[in-house]
Every structure is written in structure tokens, then in C-alpha cells.
mmCIF file of the C-alpha atoms, coordinates in Angstrom:
data_MODEL
# 
_entry.id   MODEL 
# 
loop_
_atom_site.group_PDB 
_atom_site.id 
_atom_site.type_symbol 
_atom_site.label_atom_id 
_atom_site.label_alt_id 
_atom_site.label_comp_id 
_atom_site.label_asym_id 
_atom_site.label_entity_id 
_atom_site.label_seq_id 
_atom_site.pdbx_PDB_ins_code 
_atom_site.Cartn_x 
_atom_site.Cartn_y 
_atom_site.Cartn_z 
_atom_site.occupancy 
_atom_site.B_iso_or_equiv 
_atom_site.pdbx_formal_charge 
_atom_site.auth_seq_id 
_atom_site.auth_comp_id 
_atom_site.auth_asym_id 
_atom_site.auth_atom_id 
_atom_site.pdbx_PDB_model_num 
ATOM 1   C CA . MET A 1 1   ? -42.419 19.092  22.366  1.00 0.00 ? 1   MET A CA 1 
ATOM 2   C CA . PRO A 1 2   ? -39.305 19.007  20.988  1.00 0.00 ? 2   PRO A CA 1 
ATOM 3   C CA . VAL A 1 3   ? -38.677 16.537  17.579  1.00 0.00 ? 3   VAL A CA 1 
ATOM 4   C CA . ALA A 1 4   ? -35.603 15.381  16.955  1.00 0.00 ? 4   ALA A CA 1 
ATOM 5   C CA . LEU A 1 5   ? -34.849 14.704  13.257  1.00 0.00 ? 5   LEU A CA 1 
ATOM 6   C CA . SER A 1 6   ? -31.771 12.535  12.173  1.00 0.00 ? 6   SER A CA 1 
ATOM 7   C CA . ARG A 1 7   ? -30.280 10.742  9.288   1.00 0.00 ? 7   ARG A CA 1 
ATOM 8   C CA . VAL A 1 8   ? -29.930 7.015   10.627  1.00 0.00 ? 8   VAL A CA 1 
ATOM 9   C CA . ARG A 1 9   ? -28.599 4.051   8.759   1.00 0.00 ? 9   ARG A CA 1 
ATOM 10  C CA . THR A 1 10  ? -30.234 1.011   8.852   1.00 0.00 ? 10  THR A CA 1 
ATOM 11  C CA . ASN A 1 11  ? -30.197 -2.568  6.446   1.00 0.00 ? 11  ASN A CA 1 
ATOM 12  C CA . GLY A 1 12  ? -28.003 -0.646  3.791   1.00 0.00 ? 12  GLY A CA 1 
ATOM 13  C CA . ILE A 1 13  ? -30.089 2.637   3.493   1.00 0.00 ? 13  ILE A CA 1 
ATOM 14  C CA . GLU A 1 14  ? -30.238 5.972   5.415   1.00 0.00 ? 14  GLU A CA 1 
ATOM 15  C CA . THR A 1 15  ? -33.464 7.206   6.337   1.00 0.00 ? 15  THR A CA 1 
ATOM 16  C CA . THR A 1 16  ? -34.503 9.839   8.498   1.00 0.00 ? 16  THR A CA 1 
ATOM 17  C CA . VAL A 1 17  ? -36.174 9.280   12.132  1.00 0.00 ? 17  VAL A CA 1 
ATOM 18  C CA . ALA A 1 18  ? -38.045 11.814  13.737  1.00 0.00 ? 18  ALA A CA 1 
ATOM 19  C CA . THR A 1 19  ? -37.841 10.767  17.928  1.00 0.00 ? 19  THR A CA 1 
ATOM 20  C CA . ALA A 1 20  ? -39.265 12.542  20.837  1.00 0.00 ? 20  ALA A CA 1 
ATOM 21  C CA . GLY A 1 21  ? -40.143 11.627  24.781  1.00 0.00 ? 21  GLY A CA 1 
ATOM 22  C CA . SER A 1 22  ? -38.307 9.071   27.228  1.00 0.00 ? 22  SER A CA 1 
ATOM 23  C CA . GLY A 1 23  ? -39.571 5.664   28.353  1.00 0.00 ? 23  GLY A CA 1 
ATOM 24  C CA . PRO A 1 24  ? -40.148 2.240   26.720  1.00 0.00 ? 24  PRO A CA 1 
ATOM 25  C CA . ALA A 1 25  ? -40.053 2.507   22.733  1.00 0.00 ? 25  ALA A CA 1 
ATOM 26  C CA . VAL A 1 26  ? -42.948 2.971   20.679  1.00 0.00 ? 26  VAL A CA 1 
ATOM 27  C CA . LEU A 1 27  ? -41.878 2.337   16.866  1.00 0.00 ? 27  LEU A CA 1 
ATOM 28  C CA . LEU A 1 28  ? -44.407 4.057   14.480  1.00 0.00 ? 28  LEU A CA 1 
ATOM 29  C CA . LEU A 1 29  ? -44.213 2.809   10.664  1.00 0.00 ? 29  LEU A CA 1 
ATOM 30  C CA . HIS A 1 30  ? -46.357 4.683   8.252   1.00 0.00 ? 30  HIS A CA 1 
ATOM 31  C CA . GLY A 1 31  ? -48.395 4.244   4.862   1.00 0.00 ? 31  GLY A CA 1 
ATOM 32  C CA . PHE A 1 32  ? -48.488 5.450   1.687   1.00 0.00 ? 32  PHE A CA 1 
ATOM 33  C CA . PRO A 1 33  ? -48.113 8.292   0.818   1.00 0.00 ? 33  PRO A CA 1 
ATOM 34  C CA . HIS A 1 34  ? -46.838 8.904   4.222   1.00 0.00 ? 34  HIS A CA 1 
ATOM 35  C CA . THR A 1 35  ? -43.915 10.099  5.989   1.00 0.00 ? 35  THR A CA 1 
ATOM 36  C CA . TRP A 1 36  ? -43.424 10.442  9.413   1.00 0.00 ? 36  TRP A CA 1 
ATOM 37  C CA . GLN A 1 37  ? -45.422 13.351  10.413  1.00 0.00 ? 37  GLN A CA 1 
ATOM 38  C CA . LEU A 1 38  ? -48.036 11.260  10.203  1.00 0.00 ? 38  LEU A CA 1 
ATOM 39  C CA . TRP A 1 39  ? -48.172 10.954  13.601  1.00 0.00 ? 39  TRP A CA 1 
ATOM 40  C CA . ARG A 1 40  ? -47.846 14.584  14.741  1.00 0.00 ? 40  ARG A CA 1 
ATOM 41  C CA . GLU A 1 41  ? -50.988 14.559  15.725  1.00 0.00 ? 41  GLU A CA 1 
ATOM 42  C CA . VAL A 1 42  ? -50.238 11.853  18.666  1.00 0.00 ? 42  VAL A CA 1 
ATOM 43  C CA . LEU A 1 43  ? -47.044 12.703  19.618  1.00 0.00 ? 43  LEU A CA 1 
ATOM 44  C CA . PRO A 1 44  ? -47.783 15.065  22.304  1.00 0.00 ? 44  PRO A CA 1 
ATOM 45  C CA . THR A 1 45  ? -49.904 12.301  23.977  1.00 0.00 ? 45  THR A CA 1 
ATOM 46  C CA . LEU A 1 46  ? -47.253 9.249   23.318  1.00 0.00 ? 46  LEU A CA 1 
ATOM 47  C CA . THR A 1 47  ? -44.150 11.067  24.610  1.00 0.00 ? 47  THR A CA 1 
ATOM 48  C CA . ARG A 1 48  ? -45.869 12.093  27.946  1.00 0.00 ? 48  ARG A CA 1 
ATOM 49  C CA . THR A 1 49  ? -44.701 8.283   28.767  1.00 0.00 ? 49  THR A CA 1 
ATOM 50  C CA . HIS A 1 50  ? -42.633 6.976   25.567  1.00 0.00 ? 50  HIS A CA 1 
ATOM 51  C CA . ARG A 1 51  ? -39.925 7.486   23.434  1.00 0.00 ? 51  ARG A CA 1 
ATOM 52  C CA . VAL A 1 52  ? -41.511 7.687   19.889  1.00 0.00 ? 52  VAL A CA 1 
ATOM 53  C CA . ILE A 1 53  ? -39.639 6.627   16.739  1.00 0.00 ? 53  ILE A CA 1 
ATOM 54  C CA . ALA A 1 54  ? -40.832 7.551   13.827  1.00 0.00 ? 54  ALA A CA 1 
ATOM 55  C CA . PRO A 1 55  ? -39.156 6.998   10.954  1.00 0.00 ? 55  PRO A CA 1 
ATOM 56  C CA . ASP A 1 56  ? -39.506 7.985   7.005   1.00 0.00 ? 56  ASP A CA 1 
ATOM 57  C CA . GLN A 1 57  ? -40.073 4.318   4.985   1.00 0.00 ? 57  GLN A CA 1 
ATOM 58  C CA . ARG A 1 58  ? -37.721 3.761   2.632   1.00 0.00 ? 58  ARG A CA 1 
ATOM 59  C CA . TRP A 1 59  ? -40.185 5.203   -0.188  1.00 0.00 ? 59  TRP A CA 1 
ATOM 60  C CA . THR A 1 60  ? -40.483 8.351   1.246   1.00 0.00 ? 60  THR A CA 1 
ATOM 61  C CA . GLY A 1 61  ? -36.775 9.979   2.944   1.00 0.00 ? 61  GLY A CA 1 
ATOM 62  C CA . SER A 1 62  ? -34.377 7.398   2.211   1.00 0.00 ? 62  SER A CA 1 
ATOM 63  C CA . ASP A 1 63  ? -31.500 6.833   -0.197  1.00 0.00 ? 63  ASP A CA 1 
ATOM 64  C CA . ALA A 1 64  ? -32.686 3.510   -1.166  1.00 0.00 ? 64  ALA A CA 1 
ATOM 65  C CA . THR A 1 65  ? -33.802 2.911   -5.221  1.00 0.00 ? 65  THR A CA 1 
ATOM 66  C CA . GLY A 1 66  ? -35.784 -0.598  -4.329  1.00 0.00 ? 66  GLY A CA 1 
ATOM 67  C CA . GLY A 1 67  ? -36.426 -2.935  -1.676  1.00 0.00 ? 67  GLY A CA 1 
ATOM 68  C CA . TYR A 1 68  ? -39.999 -2.086  -0.985  1.00 0.00 ? 68  TYR A CA 1 
ATOM 69  C CA . ASP A 1 69  ? -41.554 -5.789  -0.061  1.00 0.00 ? 69  ASP A CA 1 
ATOM 70  C CA . ALA A 1 70  ? -41.872 -6.773  3.333   1.00 0.00 ? 70  ALA A CA 1 
ATOM 71  C CA . GLY A 1 71  ? -39.648 -8.478  4.577   1.00 0.00 ? 71  GLY A CA 1 
ATOM 72  C CA . THR A 1 72  ? -36.967 -5.320  3.510   1.00 0.00 ? 72  THR A CA 1 
ATOM 73  C CA . LEU A 1 73  ? -39.097 -3.028  5.308   1.00 0.00 ? 73  LEU A CA 1 
ATOM 74  C CA . ALA A 1 74  ? -39.387 -5.355  8.725   1.00 0.00 ? 74  ALA A CA 1 
ATOM 75  C CA . ALA A 1 75  ? -35.143 -5.473  8.415   1.00 0.00 ? 75  ALA A CA 1 
ATOM 76  C CA . ASP A 1 76  ? -35.131 -1.515  8.428   1.00 0.00 ? 76  ASP A CA 1 
ATOM 77  C CA . ALA A 1 77  ? -37.254 -1.177  10.981  1.00 0.00 ? 77  ALA A CA 1 
ATOM 78  C CA . LEU A 1 78  ? -35.100 -3.651  13.040  1.00 0.00 ? 78  LEU A CA 1 
ATOM 79  C CA . GLY A 1 79  ? -31.900 -1.955  12.158  1.00 0.00 ? 79  GLY A CA 1 
ATOM 80  C CA . ILE A 1 80  ? -33.645 1.223   13.472  1.00 0.00 ? 80  ILE A CA 1 
ATOM 81  C CA . LEU A 1 81  ? -34.183 0.089   16.890  1.00 0.00 ? 81  LEU A CA 1 
ATOM 82  C CA . ASP A 1 82  ? -30.866 -1.788  16.893  1.00 0.00 ? 82  ASP A CA 1 
ATOM 83  C CA . ALA A 1 83  ? -28.754 1.972   15.939  1.00 0.00 ? 83  ALA A CA 1 
ATOM 84  C CA . LEU A 1 84  ? -30.764 3.871   18.204  1.00 0.00 ? 84  LEU A CA 1 
ATOM 85  C CA . GLY A 1 85  ? -29.979 1.048   21.264  1.00 0.00 ? 85  GLY A CA 1 
ATOM 86  C CA . GLU A 1 86  ? -33.800 -0.046  21.885  1.00 0.00 ? 86  GLU A CA 1 
ATOM 87  C CA . PRO A 1 87  ? -34.068 -3.898  22.708  1.00 0.00 ? 87  PRO A CA 1 
ATOM 88  C CA . SER A 1 88  ? -37.323 -3.723  22.309  1.00 0.00 ? 88  SER A CA 1 
ATOM 89  C CA . ALA A 1 89  ? -40.713 -1.716  21.168  1.00 0.00 ? 89  ALA A CA 1 
ATOM 90  C CA . THR A 1 90  ? -44.075 -1.509  20.804  1.00 0.00 ? 90  THR A CA 1 
ATOM 91  C CA . VAL A 1 91  ? -45.072 -1.563  17.467  1.00 0.00 ? 91  VAL A CA 1 
ATOM 92  C CA . VAL A 1 92  ? -47.512 0.747   15.095  1.00 0.00 ? 92  VAL A CA 1 
ATOM 93  C CA . GLY A 1 93  ? -48.083 0.134   11.576  1.00 0.00 ? 93  GLY A CA 1 
ATOM 94  C CA . ILE A 1 94  ? -50.575 1.505   9.705   1.00 0.00 ? 94  ILE A CA 1 
ATOM 95  C CA . ASP A 1 95  ? -51.742 1.208   5.556   1.00 0.00 ? 95  ASP A CA 1 
ATOM 96  C CA . ALA A 1 96  ? -48.570 -0.518  3.819   1.00 0.00 ? 96  ALA A CA 1 
ATOM 97  C CA . GLY A 1 97  ? -46.500 -0.020  7.149   1.00 0.00 ? 97  GLY A CA 1 
ATOM 98  C CA . THR A 1 98  ? -48.532 -2.940  8.376   1.00 0.00 ? 98  THR A CA 1 
ATOM 99  C CA . PRO A 1 99  ? -47.079 -5.487  6.717   1.00 0.00 ? 99  PRO A CA 1 
ATOM 100 C CA . SER A 1 100 ? -43.669 -4.884  7.951   1.00 0.00 ? 100 SER A CA 1 
ATOM 101 C CA . ALA A 1 101 ? -44.989 -4.430  11.077  1.00 0.00 ? 101 ALA A CA 1 
ATOM 102 C CA . ALA A 1 102 ? -46.536 -7.780  11.124  1.00 0.00 ? 102 ALA A CA 1 
ATOM 103 C CA . LEU A 1 103 ? -43.515 -9.523  9.836   1.00 0.00 ? 103 LEU A CA 1 
ATOM 104 C CA . LEU A 1 104 ? -41.234 -7.721  11.897  1.00 0.00 ? 104 LEU A CA 1 
ATOM 105 C CA . ALA A 1 105 ? -43.059 -9.276  15.207  1.00 0.00 ? 105 ALA A CA 1 
ATOM 106 C CA . LEU A 1 106 ? -43.283 -12.887 13.277  1.00 0.00 ? 106 LEU A CA 1 
ATOM 107 C CA . ARG A 1 107 ? -39.571 -12.455 12.347  1.00 0.00 ? 107 ARG A CA 1 
ATOM 108 C CA . HIS A 1 108 ? -38.585 -11.332 16.070  1.00 0.00 ? 108 HIS A CA 1 
ATOM 109 C CA . PRO A 1 109 ? -41.173 -11.737 18.668  1.00 0.00 ? 109 PRO A CA 1 
ATOM 110 C CA . GLY A 1 110 ? -38.884 -10.968 21.413  1.00 0.00 ? 110 GLY A CA 1 
ATOM 111 C CA . ARG A 1 111 ? -38.249 -7.305  19.830  1.00 0.00 ? 111 ARG A CA 1 
ATOM 112 C CA . VAL A 1 112 ? -41.922 -6.774  19.740  1.00 0.00 ? 112 VAL A CA 1 
ATOM 113 C CA . ARG A 1 113 ? -43.482 -6.138  23.317  1.00 0.00 ? 113 ARG A CA 1 
ATOM 114 C CA . ARG A 1 114 ? -46.940 -4.925  21.545  1.00 0.00 ? 114 ARG A CA 1 
ATOM 115 C CA . LEU A 1 115 ? -48.040 -4.707  18.373  1.00 0.00 ? 115 LEU A CA 1 
ATOM 116 C CA . VAL A 1 116 ? -50.834 -2.580  16.671  1.00 0.00 ? 116 VAL A CA 1 
ATOM 117 C CA . VAL A 1 117 ? -51.736 -2.833  12.981  1.00 0.00 ? 117 VAL A CA 1 
ATOM 118 C CA . MET A 1 118 ? -54.487 -1.022  11.068  1.00 0.00 ? 118 MET A CA 1 
ATOM 119 C CA . GLU A 1 119 ? -55.961 -0.201  7.683   1.00 0.00 ? 119 GLU A CA 1 
ATOM 120 C CA . SER A 1 120 ? -54.675 -2.660  5.942   1.00 0.00 ? 120 SER A CA 1 
ATOM 121 C CA . LEU A 1 121 ? -54.383 -6.320  4.115   1.00 0.00 ? 121 LEU A CA 1 
ATOM 122 C CA . LEU A 1 122 ? -52.184 -8.778  5.922   1.00 0.00 ? 122 LEU A CA 1 
ATOM 123 C CA . GLY A 1 123 ? -52.191 -12.013 3.755   1.00 0.00 ? 123 GLY A CA 1 
ATOM 124 C CA . THR A 1 124 ? -54.894 -14.885 3.748   1.00 0.00 ? 124 THR A CA 1 
ATOM 125 C CA . LEU A 1 125 ? -56.231 -13.222 7.105   1.00 0.00 ? 125 LEU A CA 1 
ATOM 126 C CA . PRO A 1 126 ? -59.720 -12.124 6.474   1.00 0.00 ? 126 PRO A CA 1 
ATOM 127 C CA . GLY A 1 127 ? -61.248 -8.616  7.420   1.00 0.00 ? 127 GLY A CA 1 
ATOM 128 C CA . GLY A 1 128 ? -60.358 -7.140  3.711   1.00 0.00 ? 128 GLY A CA 1 
ATOM 129 C CA . GLU A 1 129 ? -63.585 -8.784  1.878   1.00 0.00 ? 129 GLU A CA 1 
ATOM 130 C CA . ASP A 1 130 ? -65.641 -5.406  1.698   1.00 0.00 ? 130 ASP A CA 1 
ATOM 131 C CA . PHE A 1 131 ? -62.813 -3.439  0.521   1.00 0.00 ? 131 PHE A CA 1 
ATOM 132 C CA . LEU A 1 132 ? -61.655 -5.498  -2.237  1.00 0.00 ? 132 LEU A CA 1 
ATOM 133 C CA . ALA A 1 133 ? -65.326 -6.587  -3.416  1.00 0.00 ? 133 ALA A CA 1 
ATOM 134 C CA . ALA A 1 134 ? -65.280 -4.550  -6.163  1.00 0.00 ? 134 ALA A CA 1 
ATOM 135 C CA . GLY A 1 135 ? -61.568 -5.521  -7.016  1.00 0.00 ? 135 GLY A CA 1 
ATOM 136 C CA . PRO A 1 136 ? -58.632 -3.743  -5.785  1.00 0.00 ? 136 PRO A CA 1 
ATOM 137 C CA . PRO A 1 137 ? -57.850 0.329   -5.721  1.00 0.00 ? 137 PRO A CA 1 
ATOM 138 C CA . TRP A 1 138 ? -57.077 1.599   -8.970  1.00 0.00 ? 138 TRP A CA 1 
ATOM 139 C CA . TRP A 1 139 ? -53.716 3.167   -7.872  1.00 0.00 ? 139 TRP A CA 1 
ATOM 140 C CA . PHE A 1 140 ? -52.662 -0.611  -7.510  1.00 0.00 ? 140 PHE A CA 1 
ATOM 141 C CA . GLY A 1 141 ? -53.217 -1.480  -11.143 1.00 0.00 ? 141 GLY A CA 1 
ATOM 142 C CA . PHE A 1 142 ? -51.356 1.615   -11.938 1.00 0.00 ? 142 PHE A CA 1 
ATOM 143 C CA . HIS A 1 143 ? -48.359 1.967   -9.285  1.00 0.00 ? 143 HIS A CA 1 
ATOM 144 C CA . ALA A 1 144 ? -47.218 -1.955  -10.633 1.00 0.00 ? 144 ALA A CA 1 
ATOM 145 C CA . VAL A 1 145 ? -46.597 -1.405  -13.854 1.00 0.00 ? 145 VAL A CA 1 
ATOM 146 C CA . PRO A 1 146 ? -42.927 -0.573  -13.649 1.00 0.00 ? 146 PRO A CA 1 
ATOM 147 C CA . GLY A 1 147 ? -41.847 2.720   -14.657 1.00 0.00 ? 147 GLY A CA 1 
ATOM 148 C CA . LEU A 1 148 ? -45.345 3.908   -15.686 1.00 0.00 ? 148 LEU A CA 1 
ATOM 149 C CA . ALA A 1 149 ? -45.710 6.302   -12.694 1.00 0.00 ? 149 ALA A CA 1 
ATOM 150 C CA . GLU A 1 150 ? -42.643 7.566   -12.869 1.00 0.00 ? 150 GLU A CA 1 
ATOM 151 C CA . GLU A 1 151 ? -42.864 8.728   -16.284 1.00 0.00 ? 151 GLU A CA 1 
ATOM 152 C CA . VAL A 1 152 ? -46.387 10.045  -16.099 1.00 0.00 ? 152 VAL A CA 1 
ATOM 153 C CA . LEU A 1 153 ? -46.062 11.957  -12.519 1.00 0.00 ? 153 LEU A CA 1 
ATOM 154 C CA . ALA A 1 154 ? -42.707 13.283  -13.389 1.00 0.00 ? 154 ALA A CA 1 
ATOM 155 C CA . GLY A 1 155 ? -42.970 16.940  -12.240 1.00 0.00 ? 155 GLY A CA 1 
ATOM 156 C CA . HIS A 1 156 ? -46.439 16.673  -10.735 1.00 0.00 ? 156 HIS A CA 1 
ATOM 157 C CA . GLU A 1 157 ? -45.471 14.215  -7.855  1.00 0.00 ? 157 GLU A CA 1 
ATOM 158 C CA . ALA A 1 158 ? -46.911 16.896  -5.300  1.00 0.00 ? 158 ALA A CA 1 
ATOM 159 C CA . ALA A 1 159 ? -50.176 17.119  -6.710  1.00 0.00 ? 159 ALA A CA 1 
ATOM 160 C CA . TYR A 1 160 ? -50.702 13.281  -6.851  1.00 0.00 ? 160 TYR A CA 1 
ATOM 161 C CA . LEU A 1 161 ? -49.411 12.918  -3.231  1.00 0.00 ? 161 LEU A CA 1 
ATOM 162 C CA . ASP A 1 162 ? -52.094 15.659  -2.088  1.00 0.00 ? 162 ASP A CA 1 
ATOM 163 C CA . PHE A 1 163 ? -54.706 14.149  -3.752  1.00 0.00 ? 163 PHE A CA 1 
ATOM 164 C CA . PHE A 1 164 ? -54.281 10.782  -1.530  1.00 0.00 ? 164 PHE A CA 1 
ATOM 165 C CA . LEU A 1 165 ? -53.925 12.794  1.660   1.00 0.00 ? 165 LEU A CA 1 
ATOM 166 C CA . ALA A 1 166 ? -56.941 15.156  1.369   1.00 0.00 ? 166 ALA A CA 1 
ATOM 167 C CA . ALA A 1 167 ? -59.279 12.046  0.118   1.00 0.00 ? 167 ALA A CA 1 
ATOM 168 C CA . GLY A 1 168 ? -58.057 10.006  2.832   1.00 0.00 ? 168 GLY A CA 1 
ATOM 169 C CA . THR A 1 169 ? -58.150 13.093  5.354   1.00 0.00 ? 169 THR A CA 1 
ATOM 170 C CA . ARG A 1 170 ? -61.445 14.680  4.395   1.00 0.00 ? 170 ARG A CA 1 
ATOM 171 C CA . GLY A 1 171 ? -59.567 17.787  2.894   1.00 0.00 ? 171 GLY A CA 1 
ATOM 172 C CA . ARG A 1 172 ? -58.131 17.891  6.597   1.00 0.00 ? 172 ARG A CA 1 
ATOM 173 C CA . ALA A 1 173 ? -54.615 17.009  5.377   1.00 0.00 ? 173 ALA A CA 1 
ATOM 174 C CA . SER A 1 174 ? -52.401 20.597  5.518   1.00 0.00 ? 174 SER A CA 1 
ATOM 175 C CA . ARG A 1 175 ? -52.298 21.365  9.230   1.00 0.00 ? 175 ARG A CA 1 
ATOM 176 C CA . PRO A 1 176 ? -49.117 22.957  11.297  1.00 0.00 ? 176 PRO A CA 1 
ATOM 177 C CA . ALA A 1 177 ? -47.051 20.343  12.510  1.00 0.00 ? 177 ALA A CA 1 
ATOM 178 C CA . SER A 1 178 ? -47.325 20.220  16.092  1.00 0.00 ? 178 SER A CA 1 
ATOM 179 C CA . GLY A 1 179 ? -43.584 20.840  17.701  1.00 0.00 ? 179 GLY A CA 1 
ATOM 180 C CA . THR A 1 180 ? -40.405 22.056  16.180  1.00 0.00 ? 180 THR A CA 1 
ATOM 181 C CA . PRO A 1 181 ? -37.658 19.770  14.829  1.00 0.00 ? 181 PRO A CA 1 
ATOM 182 C CA . SER A 1 182 ? -34.033 20.123  16.684  1.00 0.00 ? 182 SER A CA 1 
ATOM 183 C CA . SER A 1 183 ? -32.356 19.482  13.524  1.00 0.00 ? 183 SER A CA 1 
ATOM 184 C CA . PRO A 1 184 ? -32.500 21.187  9.775   1.00 0.00 ? 184 PRO A CA 1 
ATOM 185 C CA . PRO A 1 185 ? -34.762 19.719  7.713   1.00 0.00 ? 185 PRO A CA 1 
ATOM 186 C CA . THR A 1 186 ? -33.630 16.802  5.874   1.00 0.00 ? 186 THR A CA 1 
ATOM 187 C CA . PRO A 1 187 ? -32.885 17.066  2.049   1.00 0.00 ? 187 PRO A CA 1 
ATOM 188 C CA . ALA A 1 188 ? -35.398 15.193  -0.204  1.00 0.00 ? 188 ALA A CA 1 
ATOM 189 C CA . PRO A 1 189 ? -34.545 12.668  -2.394  1.00 0.00 ? 189 PRO A CA 1 
ATOM 190 C CA . PRO A 1 190 ? -33.766 13.044  -6.344  1.00 0.00 ? 190 PRO A CA 1 
ATOM 191 C CA . PRO A 1 191 ? -37.142 12.874  -7.692  1.00 0.00 ? 191 PRO A CA 1 
ATOM 192 C CA . CYS A 1 192 ? -38.668 10.011  -9.233  1.00 0.00 ? 192 CYS A CA 1 
ATOM 193 C CA . ALA A 1 193 ? -35.236 8.241   -8.369  1.00 0.00 ? 193 ALA A CA 1 
ATOM 194 C CA . ALA A 1 194 ? -36.152 4.475   -9.391  1.00 0.00 ? 194 ALA A CA 1 
ATOM 195 C CA . PRO A 1 195 ? -38.669 3.583   -8.953  1.00 0.00 ? 195 PRO A CA 1 
ATOM 196 C CA . PHE A 1 196 ? -40.736 6.013   -8.181  1.00 0.00 ? 196 PHE A CA 1 
ATOM 197 C CA . PRO A 1 197 ? -40.365 6.540   -3.801  1.00 0.00 ? 197 PRO A CA 1 
ATOM 198 C CA . SER A 1 198 ? -44.309 6.473   -3.038  1.00 0.00 ? 198 SER A CA 1 
ATOM 199 C CA . THR A 1 199 ? -45.021 3.658   -5.043  1.00 0.00 ? 199 THR A CA 1 
ATOM 200 C CA . GLY A 1 200 ? -42.732 1.022   -4.664  1.00 0.00 ? 200 GLY A CA 1 
ATOM 201 C CA . SER A 1 201 ? -44.690 -0.387  -1.587  1.00 0.00 ? 201 SER A CA 1 
ATOM 202 C CA . CYS A 1 202 ? -47.088 -1.023  -4.130  1.00 0.00 ? 202 CYS A CA 1 
ATOM 203 C CA . ARG A 1 203 ? -45.549 -3.170  -6.293  1.00 0.00 ? 203 ARG A CA 1 
ATOM 204 C CA . ALA A 1 204 ? -44.366 -5.743  -3.582  1.00 0.00 ? 204 ALA A CA 1 
ATOM 205 C CA . PRO A 1 205 ? -47.809 -6.752  -1.935  1.00 0.00 ? 205 PRO A CA 1 
ATOM 206 C CA . PRO A 1 206 ? -47.858 -10.495 -3.719  1.00 0.00 ? 206 PRO A CA 1 
ATOM 207 C CA . GLY A 1 207 ? -44.539 -11.693 -2.886  1.00 0.00 ? 207 GLY A CA 1 
ATOM 208 C CA . SER A 1 208 ? -44.954 -9.828  1.067   1.00 0.00 ? 208 SER A CA 1 
ATOM 209 C CA . SER A 1 209 ? -48.440 -11.711 1.159   1.00 0.00 ? 209 SER A CA 1 
ATOM 210 C CA . ARG A 1 210 ? -46.413 -14.972 1.048   1.00 0.00 ? 210 ARG A CA 1 
ATOM 211 C CA . ARG A 1 211 ? -43.881 -14.317 3.125   1.00 0.00 ? 211 ARG A CA 1 
ATOM 212 C CA . ARG A 1 212 ? -45.996 -12.871 5.636   1.00 0.00 ? 212 ARG A CA 1 
ATOM 213 C CA . CYS A 1 213 ? -47.852 -16.416 6.234   1.00 0.00 ? 213 CYS A CA 1 
ATOM 214 C CA . ALA A 1 214 ? -44.745 -18.080 5.802   1.00 0.00 ? 214 ALA A CA 1 
ATOM 215 C CA . SER A 1 215 ? -42.740 -16.664 8.408   1.00 0.00 ? 215 SER A CA 1 
ATOM 216 C CA . ALA A 1 216 ? -45.544 -17.841 10.907  1.00 0.00 ? 216 ALA A CA 1 
ATOM 217 C CA . ALA A 1 217 ? -44.225 -21.564 10.280  1.00 0.00 ? 217 ALA A CA 1 
# 
């Protein structure tokens, strides 16, 4: 299954977008600390009947240095659909990709045929009580302090992210990618470019939660 990688301009930034297959569009929005390759195991099935669009969110693989709130991320996703000529899509969000997926559907219902969300909290909606029973996870606070993650993790970003990937997949995170990208790998953004790329999404939830709730009005 060939996967095409391209750099796409959207909402004032440039990011990597993987596309594969043909048919109705499915937009896949990953979370922390993922890249578009989070979806590689499901691509063979989805591409049988759909055009899959899997961008790198702005905290991994883009040239952005800010704007990690749900509203900005939703605008990024909308711009990607525009850039690729897709009038609508099924939108799937996981983890930190869920708030922007939900906000995209609230703000632009005509562009979202179906919405699938998982593994995340959405504003004040019920369902996260058990997850938050002992308080927010430790990394929420760590990532929320401006500049702390950048300073402490400089030079150790890979080991830090590997911890989450291994813990979240029970040690099965390292697998060969399915399919061969049809363009050269995208150059990585400068390490710890401000703020630490994969932690920016954890600095935005309070405002993002209010924005998601208000957008339904």
C-alpha cells in the first residue's frame, strides 16, 4: 500500500501529511506523543474503501512554534481538507486529537460527515471521572510549566517520548511501518523549538475546554 508524504500549508504553518487510497476522505488526527504513523496498522483496511489523510499535528512535524489550542488545531485540520480538495470527511480523533476533531465538527458540521473520538476528555462531558479520580496525570503539570520541559528534556526527547509509546502499547510500539512512503522522509523541525513540540497540546486544555463548550452555542 503506497503512502504519499507531502508538506502542506495550512493555517499559517507547514506540516507533513500522509495520504493513501481513494474514495470518501477520512481525516485521522493523532494525539500525544504520536505522529501520523500512529495509524499505520489501520491504513491497509481503511484504504480499501477510503482516501486516508493523516497529518502530523502541529506539535510534531510542522514548523509551528505555538498555537496548540483546540481552535487553532481545528483550523489546521480544516485547511488540510481545503488544500487537498476535500469538501468533507469522516474525522477521527484520538487523545489530544479529539478536542480539535470535536471542535471542527461543531464549527463546520457541513464538512464532517461522521465524527469518531476516543481516549480523551471533552470539556465538561461525563466519562472522565475514573481517569481523573486521583488527579490529573503527572505530565499534565510538567508540560504546563512554560519552558520547563524544554530545559529538562533537551537532548533526551527521544527517550522521554519512547517512555509514553512503550507504556501506552505495553511495549509493542516499535514496529516496522506498513507500506512505503512515496517521497523522502520529512526533515524534522529543530529540537525543542519553543515550546517543546510534543508538549504544547498539554498547555492548552483549560481554554480549549471552554472553547469547545461555547462552540455549540
